[in-house]
C-alpha positions as a printed NumPy array, in Angstrom:
array([[ -46.602,    9.065, -127.15 ],
       [ -46.689,   12.319, -129.092],
       [ -50.209,   13.14 , -127.858],
       [ -49.124,   12.662, -124.206],
       [ -46.088,   14.976, -124.669],
       [ -48.199,   17.674, -126.248],
       [ -50.631,   17.38 , -123.341],
       [ -47.761,   17.824, -120.886],
       [ -46.441,   20.831, -122.8  ],
       [ -49.812,   22.403, -122.643],
       [ -50.15 ,   21.871, -118.856],
       [ -46.581,   23.171, -118.059],
       [ -46.843,   25.964, -120.593],
       [ -44.169,   25.032, -123.109],
       [ -44.028,   25.372, -126.899],
       [ -46.009,   25.052, -129.083],
       [ -48.62 ,   26.384, -126.65 ],
       [ -46.526,   29.306, -125.418],
       [ -43.55 ,   31.35 , -126.592],
       [ -40.486,   31.147, -124.387],
       [ -38.042,   34.08 , -123.915],
       [ -34.824,   33.547, -121.997],
       [ -33.279,   36.747, -120.638],
       [ -29.718,   36.482, -119.544],
       [ -28.365,   39.195, -117.247],
       [ -24.604,   39.527, -116.83 ],
       [ -22.333,   41.674, -114.698],
       [ -18.921,   41.597, -113.025],
       [ -20.432,   42.666, -109.721],
       [ -22.606,   39.933, -108.246],
       [ -24.508,   42.18 , -105.915],
       [ -25.301,   44.629, -108.713],
       [ -26.359,   41.648, -110.804],
       [ -28.773,   40.464, -108.052],
       [ -30.257,   43.868, -107.778],
       [ -30.673,   44.469, -111.471],
       [ -32.084,   40.942, -112.269],
       [ -34.51 ,   41.224, -109.439],
       [ -35.597,   44.656, -110.519],
       [ -36.113,   43.459, -114.169],
       [ -38.088,   40.462, -112.997],
       [ -40.322,   42.417, -110.693],
       [ -41.061,   45.072, -113.341],
       [ -41.926,   42.301, -115.904],
       [ -44.102,   40.564, -113.292],
       [ -46.041,   43.806, -112.85 ],
       [ -47.136,   43.51 , -116.414],
       [ -47.081,   39.821, -117.183],
       [ -47.788,   38.24 , -113.763],
       [ -47.003,   34.578, -113.327],
       [ -45.528,   34.342, -116.921],
       [ -42.212,   35.627, -115.534],
       [ -39.871,   33.543, -113.422],
       [ -37.72 ,   34.965, -110.64 ],
       [ -33.974,   35.301, -111.468],
       [ -32.229,   31.867, -111.451],
       [ -28.489,   31.052, -111.065],
       [ -27.692,   28.851, -114.045],
       [ -25.548,   25.716, -113.779],
       [ -22.669,   27.715, -115.291],
       [ -23.057,   30.846, -113.189],
       [ -19.81 ,   32.632, -114.176],
       [ -18.008,   33.036, -117.561],
       [ -15.008,   35.151, -118.134],
       [ -15.418,   37.081, -114.809],
       [ -19.095,   37.793, -115.598],
       [ -21.733,   36.544, -113.2  ],
       [ -24.958,   35.303, -114.8  ],
       [ -28.667,   35.185, -113.916],
       [ -31.516,   33.986, -116.117],
       [ -35.123,   34.985, -116.262],
       [ -37.571,   32.896, -118.21 ],
       [ -40.823,   34.348, -119.798],
       [ -43.651,   32.014, -120.819],
       [ -45.855,   34.135, -122.948],
       [ -49.163,   32.998, -124.43 ],
       [ -48.971,   32.432, -128.194],
       [ -51.786,   34.97 , -128.844],
       [ -49.792,   37.793, -127.109],
       [ -48.356,   40.195, -129.803],
       [ -44.627,   39.85 , -130.206],
       [ -44.481,   43.591, -130.979],
       [ -46.16 ,   44.589, -127.725],
       [ -43.774,   42.201, -125.833],
       [ -40.718,   43.713, -127.466],
       [ -41.991,   47.286, -126.731],
       [ -42.578,   46.334, -123.036],
       [ -39.175,   44.821, -122.619],
       [ -37.441,   47.684, -124.42 ],
       [ -39.146,   50.244, -122.124],
       [ -38.237,   48.355, -118.983],
       [ -34.643,   47.936, -120.214],
       [ -34.342,   51.655, -121.017],
       [ -35.713,   52.482, -117.553],
       [ -33.039,   50.245, -115.989],
       [ -30.279,   51.7  , -118.237],
       [ -31.117,   55.202, -117.056],
       [ -30.317,   54.151, -113.467],
       [ -26.655,   54.866, -113.149],
       [ -26.153,   51.986, -110.703],
       [ -26.976,   49.421, -113.539],
       [ -24.788,   50.909, -116.246],
       [ -22.38 ,   47.958, -116.217],
       [ -25.061,   45.29 , -116.542],
       [ -25.78 ,   43.61 , -119.826],
       [ -28.91 ,   41.932, -121.161],
       [ -29.277,   39.205, -123.803],
       [ -32.604,   37.82 , -125.173],
       [ -33.164,   34.448, -126.723],
       [ -36.676,   33.999, -128.223],
       [ -37.928,   30.349, -128.536],
       [ -34.653,   28.865, -127.526],
       [ -33.83 ,   25.37 , -128.9  ]])
């Protein structure tokens, strides 16, 4: 049983064979949120390719007037966490310099349970 689950996790790129990073993007303005999350996803896809999902509307898509989108990264376990952090920080700073996206917030969850 456990061997079969590990084989499936390897095929579908889940831990322990990859590192998952959930990026949650939030904003009061839904159009702004769509734009910011799509931009973030496309910038990450330029560097990481298929390891990046497109922005997804979660089951609970709005909390306390904030609309939510999630992006999932499935990073190979051999990829340096420092390089990943540096890449994400650079892209986030690039987005924050764009005045349209100043009211968008980002939350990161590495290896969620």
